[in-house]
N, C-alpha and C positions, 0 to 999 in steps of 0.2 A: 836659412843660414846666411851669414853675412861675411863670406870669404873675400879675401883680396882687398879689403879696405885698409889703407895705410895711413897713419897719422901724419900730419904736416910736420916737417922737420926743419924747414928753413924759415928763419924769422924775417926774411925779406918779403915773403908772401904774407897776406893777412893771417893772423893767428886765430884759428877757429876755437872758440870756447863754448863748451856745453856747461850750463849751470843746471844742476839737479836740485829741485826744490821740494821740500816736504810741506809746503803751503804755510809755514809759520813766518810771519813778516820779519821777525828778528833774525832768523836764520838766513832768509833770502837777502836781507840787508847786508849781511856779511859777505855773501858770495858776490852780490852785485858790486859792493865796494871794491873787492879785489879785481873783478872783471873790468870795471870802469877805470881803475888805476892802470891796469895793463893796457887798456885802450888809449890812455893818455900817453903811454910810452911807445906804443908800436901799433901799426894798423891791425885792427881786430874785428872779428865777426862774433857776435854773442848770440847764443840760442838758449832760451829758458825752457826746461823740460820738467814735467812732474816725475817725482819718484815712483818707481814701480812698487806694486804690492810685494810682500816678502816672497811669496811663492813664484811670482813671475821673475823676480830678480834672481832667485836661486836657479830657475830654469836657464836664465841667461848666463849665469856663472858656469853651470854644469855643461850646457850644450852649445855655448857660444852663439846665442841668438839675441837679437835686439829689435825693438819696435821702431828704432830711430834710423832705419836704413835710408830714408829719403833725405837725410841731412848730410852736409859735407862732413867728412871724418874729422874728429876733434884732435887738436893738439893738447888741450887741457880739458879735464872734466872736473868741475868744482862742486863741492857739496858741503853743507853745514847741517848738523842734526843727525841723530842716530838713524832716522828713517831713510836717509839718503845713502847710507854706507854700502849696502848690498847693490844698489843701482849703480853707484860709482864703479864697483868692481865688475858688474855685468856689462856695463857699457864699454869699459876698457877692454875686457876680454873679447867682446864681439867686434868692436870698432877701432881698437887701438887708442893711442893717446896716453896721457899721464893723468893719474888720479890724484887730485889735491883735496885733502880733507881739512876742514876748519873746525876747530874745537877738538877736545880729546875724544877720539873715537871709541866706540864700544868694541870694535875688533882690534887686534894687535896693529900697532902703527906700521909694522913692516908690510902689511897688506897694501899700503898706499905708497905712491911714489914720493909725495911731499905732504908734510903736515904743518899747518899754521895754527898755533895754539896760544891762547892768552896766558899771561904769566901766572894768573891765579889757578890755572889747571895743574900747576906743580910739576911740570915735565921739563927736563933739561933740554936745551938746544943741542942739535947734532947736525951732521951733514945733510940730513933730510928733514929736519925739524927747525922751524923758525918760531921763536917765542916773541909775542907782541905785548905791548902795553894795552891791555883790554882787548875787547873784540874789535875786529876790523869793521869799519863803517863807511858810508857813502859821503860823509860830510867833507866839505872843502874849507880851507881857511878863508875868512871873509875880511874884506877891507871896507865893509859898509856898516860896521858896528857903530851904534849911536849911544853916547854916554848917558842919555836920558831915558834909555830903554833897558828894562831888565826882564828876565824870564824866570819863572818858578815852575819846576817840574816835580809833580807829586806822584810817587809810586803807591805802595800799599803793602798789604799783608804778604810776607814771604818767610822763608825758613832762615833767612840770613840775619834779620833784625826783628826786634820786638816792636810791632807797630803801635803807635800811640797818637791818635788824631789830635787830642788836646795839646800834647807837647808840640807837635808840628805847628798847630795853629798859633800857639803862643810865640813860637819862634818867627812865624810869618809877621805877626803883629809888631814884634820888635824891629824887624827889618823895615817894615813900612814906616814906623815912627822915626827911624834913624836915617832914612833916605828920602826926604821930602821932594827932592828934585828929580826923582826917577819914577816913571810910570811902569808898573809891573803887569805882566801878563802871566796868568797862572793856568796851567792845564793839568789834567789828571791822567791816569792810566786805567787799564782794565782791572787792575788790582786795588784801586782806590775804593775805600768803603763808600757806599751809596750816599750816606748822609754827610760826607765831608764838605762838599760845596755848600750845601744848604745851611750848615752850621757856621760857615765863615761870615763874619760881619761885613757889610758893604764898606767900601773905601773909595774915595775919589781917585786914588792913584793905583787902583787894582782892577784889572779886567779878568773875568773868569771865563774860561773856555773849556767845557768838558771834552774829554777825548773823543766822544761820539760826534762832536761837531768839527773835528779836524780832518783834513785831507792828507794823503801821503806826503805832499810837499809842504804842509803847514809847519812842521817842526824845523826842517832845514831852513825855511825862510825866516822863522823867528830867531834861530841861532845865528843866522847871518847878520841880523840887525841888532842883537842884544849884546851890550858890553859886559853885562854881569848876568850870571846864571846861578840860581840856587837849586839844588837837587836833593831829594831824599836819598839816603845812602843805599837803600835797597835797589835803586835804579842805576846800577853800575854802568850799563850801556849808555845811558844818557849822560852820565858824568864824562865818559870818554868822548862822546860826540861833542859835548860842550868844549872840552879841551882841544879837540880837533878843529873846531870852528874858530878858536882863538880867544874865546871869552875868559874873563876871570871867573873862577868857579868856587862857590861856597857849597858846603854839604851840611845838611841839617843833622842834629844829634838825635840818635835813637840807640837804645841798648842793643848791643851786638851779640849774636851767637858766637862764642869763642871758637867754635870749630868751623865757622863759615869762611870759605875761600873768598867770597865777595867782601866780607868784612876785612880780611887780610889785605885785599887789593886797595880798599879805601884807606886803610892805615898806611900802606906803603906810599900812596899818593900824598897823604898829609905829611908824612915824614920827609918826603922829597920836596915839600913846599909847592907842589903843583896845584893843590886845592887847599881851602881853608875851612876848618871845622867851625861850626857855629860858636862854640865856646871861645875859640881863639879870636873869632871876629868880634865877639862881645868885648873881649879884653883890649883889642887894638883898633876896632872900628875900621878895619881895612882888610882887603883880600890880597893874597899873594898874586902878583901880576903874572899873567900867562905870556911870558916873553918868548917861549918856544912851543908853539902849537904842535900837537901830535900830527904826524903824517904817516901812520902805520900802513895804510893801504898802499901808498907809493913805495914805501920801503919793502913791503912784501912783493910788489910787482917787480922791482929791480932785482930782488933776490931770485925770483922764479926765472926771469929772463936770463940772468947770469948762469943759473943752473942749466937751463936749456941750451945755452951756447956751449957750455962745457961738455954737454952730452953729444953735441953735433960734431 
């Protein structure tokens, strides 16, 4: 049993944050993005912990037990992904703190203290729910962007868009032909068809880097240096990362699933002139400038700190 542990309540002391991870890089990226934004705003101690198995988490919820008793008690317990939800609740019951869930949870939202949800999840904001432009990420705005450097980010098969390698390759060739002063770096994802890179013709202004050859810091470094980024529309998280970095962002054209929430998010960004669709770029040969880079992680951190201050 873990009796007598109280959460930190004073923001004058370091804010202890537990991040519950399901092991998926995209989910961990969201939690770390929020925790690091909080660390930029107030002294913070961050602990990364694996999600418990479902049966161990249920034991924690029912009997108020936790395997994390050697750690300082948390002020915030953050998790993204369905596999983290029960662990968030078990850790809060045993050790105190506030449970912060990112993305629409599988359990009722009232089970958690705070919810941070991307707009395409279709949930309205309220006193305990903050709606963000896309998923929170770890990217920071960059002042090192070079106009002669561009980045191409290729996703792959998904339920949101109808993948067409030939169509994407034709669009890439058009971009290369119209931007002779830019050197482009192209990388793939785990969803990219295996033959995509091998069927791309060589070009003096194009470097190919398969996702298997990239480190965790590779993409942030590339985003920091690239003035222009083109992304396939299925890779919504990369679209929002590029917008956060401050790059001008183009999005390739693919047939969309009309019921896709990701497709809706891309349409919303295009209508707001935050991104440029390929067809529009062909017509005008220019991208909408990214004059106001996203800073959603910092906005979330400020909202949480204000909420904690109001509770104290």
